[in-house]
C-alpha positions in Angstrom: -57.5 -5.8 -42.4 -58.0 -9.5 -41.5 -59.6 -11.7 -44.2 -62.3 -12.8 -41.7 -63.6 -9.2 -41.5 -65.3 -9.7 -44.9 -66.4 -13.4 -44.6 -70.1 -12.5 -44.6 -69.8 -9.9 -47.4 -70.3 -10.6 -51.1 -68.9 -8.6 -54.0 -70.8 -8.8 -57.2 -68.7 -7.9 -60.3 -70.5 -6.6 -63.4 -68.6 -6.2 -66.7 -69.4 -3.8 -69.5 -70.7 -3.8 -73.1 -69.1 -6.4 -75.3 -67.2 -7.8 -72.3 -67.3 -11.0 -70.3 -66.6 -12.3 -66.8 -62.9 -12.6 -67.8 -62.7 -8.7 -67.7 -63.3 -8.8 -64.0 -61.3 -11.9 -63.2 -58.2 -10.2 -61.7 -60.4 -8.1 -59.4 -62.3 -11.2 -58.3 -59.1 -13.1 -57.6 -57.7 -10.3 -55.4 -61.0 -9.8 -53.5 -61.3 -13.5 -52.8 -57.8 -13.4 -51.3 -59.0 -10.6 -49.0 -61.8 -12.7 -47.7 -64.8 -11.6 -49.7 -67.2 -14.0 -51.4 -67.3 -13.0 -55.0 -69.9 -13.5 -57.7 -68.8 -12.6 -61.2 -72.1 -11.7 -62.8 -72.3 -12.3 -66.5 -74.8 -11.3 -69.1 -75.2 -11.2 -72.9 -74.6 -7.5 -73.5 -75.7 -7.5 -77.2 -79.3 -7.6 -78.3 -81.0 -6.4 -75.1 -81.7 -3.0 -73.5 -80.0 -1.9 -70.3 -83.3 -2.1 -68.4 -83.5 -5.8 -69.2 -80.1 -6.5 -67.7 -81.0 -4.3 -64.7 -84.2 -6.2 -63.9 -82.3 -9.5 -64.1 -79.5 -8.1 -61.8 -82.1 -7.0 -59.3 -83.6 -10.5 -59.3 -80.3 -12.2 -58.9 -79.2 -9.9 -56.0 -82.4 -10.6 -54.2 -81.7 -14.3 -54.5 -78.2 -13.8 -53.3 -79.4 -11.8 -50.3 -81.9 -14.6 -49.4 -79.2 -17.2 -49.5 -76.5 -15.4 -47.5 -75.8 -14.9 -43.9 -75.9 -11.4 -42.4 -73.6 -9.2 -44.5 -73.4 -6.7 -47.2 -73.7 -7.0 -51.0 -71.1 -4.8 -52.6 -71.0 -4.0 -56.3 -67.9 -3.4 -58.6 -68.8 -2.4 -62.1 -67.0 -1.6 -65.3 -68.2 0.7 -68.0 -71.9 -0.1 -69.0 -72.0 -2.3 -65.9 -72.2 0.9 -63.9 -75.2 2.1 -65.9 -76.9 -1.3 -65.4 -76.4 -0.9 -61.6 -77.6 2.7 -61.8 -80.7 1.7 -63.6 -81.4 -1.2 -61.2 -81.1 1.1 -58.2 -83.5 3.6 -59.8 -86.1 0.9 -60.2 -85.6 -1.6 -57.4 -84.9 -1.6 -53.6 -81.9 -3.8 -52.8 -81.6 -5.0 -49.2 -78.2 -5.1 -47.5 -76.5 -3.1 -50.2 -73.0 -2.1 -49.3 -70.5 0.0 -51.2 -70.2 0.4 -55.0 -67.1 1.0 -57.0 -67.6 2.1 -60.6 -64.7 1.8 -63.0 -65.0 4.1 -66.1 -68.8 4.4 -66.0 -70.3 6.5 -68.9 -72.6 8.4 -66.6 -72.7 11.4 -69.1 -72.7 9.1 -72.1 -70.1 8.1 -74.6 -69.0 9.9 -77.7 -67.7 6.6 -79.1 -71.1 5.0 -78.7 -72.8 7.8 -80.5 -70.4 7.6 -83.4 -70.7 3.8 -83.7 -74.5 3.7 -83.6 -74.9 4.3 -87.4 -72.6 1.4 -88.2 -73.2 -1.3 -85.6 -76.2 0.0 -83.6 -78.3 -2.8 -85.0 -76.3 -5.2 -82.9 -77.6 -3.9 -79.6 -80.0 -1.2 -78.5 -77.8 -0.5 -75.5 -75.2 1.2 -77.7 -77.6 4.0 -78.6 -78.7 4.1 -74.9 -75.1 4.9 -74.0 -74.7 7.8 -76.4 -73.6 11.2 -75.1 -76.5 12.8 -77.0 -78.5 15.0 -74.7 -81.7 13.0 -75.1 -80.0 9.5 -74.7 -81.2 7.0 -72.2 -78.2 7.4 -69.9 -78.6 11.2 -69.9 -82.3 10.9 -68.8 -81.5 8.8 -65.7 -81.6 10.5 -62.3 -78.2 12.3 -61.9 -77.4 10.7 -58.6 -77.9 7.6 -56.5 -79.9 7.5 -53.3 -78.2 9.6 -50.7 -77.4 6.7 -48.4 -75.4 4.8 -51.0 -71.6 5.0 -50.8 -70.1 4.9 -54.2 -66.7 5.7 -55.7 -65.7 6.4 -59.3 -62.4 5.5 -61.0 -61.6 7.2 -64.3 -59.0 6.1 -66.9 -56.8 9.0 -68.0 -56.3 7.5 -71.5 -60.0 6.7 -72.1 -61.0 7.0 -75.7 -64.6 5.9 -75.1 -65.7 8.5 -72.5 -64.6 12.1 -72.4 -62.6 13.1 -69.4 -65.1 14.0 -66.6 -67.8 12.0 -68.3 -67.7 9.4 -65.6 -68.9 11.7 -62.8 -72.2 11.5 -61.1 -73.6 13.6 -58.3 -73.1 12.3 -54.8 -70.0 10.2 -55.2 -68.1 9.6 -52.0 -64.6 9.6 -53.7 -63.0 9.8 -57.1 -59.7 8.6 -58.4 -57.8 8.5 -61.7 -55.7 5.6 -63.1 -53.2 6.1 -65.8 -54.7 3.6 -68.2 -57.2 2.7 -70.9 -60.9 2.1 -70.7 -61.3 -1.5 -71.8 -58.7 -3.0 -69.5 -59.1 -0.7 -66.5 -60.2 -3.5 -64.3 -56.8 -5.2 -64.9 -54.6 -2.4 -63.7 -53.0 -3.1 -60.3 -53.8 0.5 -59.1 -57.4 0.1 -60.1 -57.6 -3.2 -58.2 -56.0 -1.6 -55.1 -58.3 1.4 -55.3 -61.3 -1.0 -55.4 -60.1 -2.9 -52.4 -59.5 0.4 -50.5 -63.0 1.7 -51.2 -64.8 -1.5 -50.3 -62.9 -1.7 -47.0 -62.9 2.0 -46.0 -65.2 4.0 -48.2 -62.3 6.0 -49.6 -59.6 5.7 -52.3 -56.4 5.7 -50.3 -54.3 6.5 -53.4 -56.8 8.8 -55.1 -56.0 11.8 -57.3 -58.4 14.4 -56.2 -57.9 16.8 -59.1 -61.2 16.9 -61.0 -61.0 17.2 -64.8 -61.7 20.7 -66.2 
């Protein structure tokens, strides 16, 4: 696909808990080469609740939409970034929203977060929110996005933060697995290629369609 096909589209990258813009840098570099405008959105993940980050993201996306020419705003998230996006979409209407790629999103919570809460939960309330406990924040969110939102999910097969299958959310358009680890999933060439495929076509061209059991 020609680079000019995406010249009016913006991809907003959203890193995860304890991460930084650097986590999403390889993705951003690749997407810029493909003609997208890229905003690598950063936030201080410690000390604030997910809702606070989601409200700020909504405000920033609204500002981006006001400044841009006609085009779509796509989202690419990693880990907790997917829950921030999910919270934002549950509470705010975003105009010109395009496709969403979620890399290792803890949609059904994280067993690692639950186990760490007694030790470092004081650092940030979002750690407890991401727990896989039945009554945790993430497990009380609506179990799908709006029906008209096209989103795809990429799972890491060697994830020690989220149980296999814990990334799934009702209504996903496509699902793929990458033979890699949670924290650096956004750096794997296959994950980058899958992201590019979904943003362009709404499908993962190299996806593994075998759902976890």
